[in-house]
N, C-alpha and C positions, 0 to 999 in steps of 0.2 A: 680764448678760453671757452666761451659759450659754444663755439663751433665744434670743439672737441667733445664736449658733453653731449651735444646733439647727435654727433656721428656715433659715439659709443652707445647712446640710448637707442638709436635706430638699428644698429647692428644687433644689440641684445634683443630688441623686439622681434627682428626678423628671425633670429635663431630660435626664440621661444615659440613663435607662431609656426615655424616650419618643422619643428621637432616632431618625432613620431614615437609611439609607445610600442615596445616589443614584449610579447608574452612568450615565455618558454614552457614547453611541455616536458614534464619529467615522467619517463615511462615507469609504470608500477611493476615491481618484480612479480613474477608468476609464483603463486603459493606452492609450497612443497606438498605433494599429495598426502604425505604422512601427517601434515598439520591439519588437514581437513577431516581426519578421522577423530571422532570423540572418544576419549579414553579417560578413565578414572584410575589413578594409581595411588593407593595409600602410601604415604611416605613418612619417614622419620627424619628428625633433625640431622643434617649432614649428608643425607642421601642425594644423589644426582638424579634430576628428573629425566625420564626417558623421552620426553617430548617438550617442545616449547609451548608456552601458554601461561595461564594464570593458575596459581596454586591457591586453593581455599583451605582455611583452617576449618576444623569441625564446627566451630561456632558460626563462621561465615556461611558454611554450607547449610547449617540448620536455619539461619536467618533467611537465606534464599529460598529454601524449601518451604518455610513457614509463609513467606510472602507469596510464593507461587500457589500454595494451597488456599490462602485466604483471599486471593485475587478475585475469585467469583463473588464472594461475600461482599468485599469492598465495592465491587462494581455494582452489585445489587443495591447496596446502601446508597451509593452515589446516584444511581438511576431513580431510586425511590425518593431521594431528596429533591432531585430536579423535577420529578413529576409532582411532588407535593408543592414545590414552589410555584410551578405553573398553575396547578389547580387553585392554590390560594389567590394568585393574581387574577385568574379568570373569575373566581367566586367574588372577589372584590369588585371587578368590573360589572358582574351581573347585579350585585347589590347596589352599586352606584346607578346603573341604568334603571333598575327597578325603582329606586328612590326618586329619580328624575321623572320616571313615568307616573308614579303616584302623585307627585307634586303637580305635574302638568294636568293630570286628570282632575285633581281637586280644583285647580285654577279654572279649567274649562267648564267644570260642573257649576262653579260659582258664577261664571259668565252666563251659562245657559239659564240658571235660576234667575239672574238679574234680568235677562232678556225676556223670560217667561212672565215675570212680574210686570215688566214694561208693556208687553203685549196685552196682558189682562187689563191693565189700567187704561190703555188706549182703546181697547174694545168696550170697556164700560163707558168711557167718555163719548165714544161714537154712538152707543145706544142711547145715552142721555141726550145727545144732540139730535138724533133721529126722532126720539120721543117729543122733544121740544118743537121740532119742525113739524111733526104730524099734528100736534095740538095747536099750533099757530094757524092763523087764517091763511088760505091759499093765495097764490099770486093774483088770481083773478079778483079776489076780494080786495086785495091791496090796490090793484089797478082801478077798480071801481071806486074805492074811497078816494084815490088821487084825482080821478076825473070829477067826482062830485065836489070835492074841496076846491078844485080849480074853477069849476063852473060857478060855485057860490062866490068865490073871490072875484071873478070877472063881473058878476052881477052887482056885487056890493061896490066895486070900484066904479062901475058905470053909473050906478045910482048916486054915489058920492059926487062924481063929476057933474052930473046933471043938477044936483042940488046946489053945488057951489057956483055954477054958471048962471043961475036964475037970479 
């Protein structure tokens, strides 16, 4: 029983895979030269039309004429609407970028002011340190004091050792 199912599935699969699609072309009939000529015939109910085509009532004709005449105005309105939409979007982008620019400028100016105050403070501290250094004794004076203190210490230690050994 399983062998029959396998064979039937195999055959169906082969047929499905090897099948092809066919497209037919239907030739279009050549239009009658009389149908290509535009004509308008006023008609009454029950009259036979002298040509094939679409018959418009006076109301339908008025609607088509009104739409045709108002087409330029409608297009102008649509174009103006599209232009105003784009202009408003661009103006919004300009305002947003301007706002960001103003914010960044304010932040950077605050940073510059902070750095300027820090530079002023450091300059004042440097001048105070230079004044203190210029008012203090020079290195040679400190070296001389160190040598004198060392000599006095050596003399005192020598004197103390001599006194203690006697």
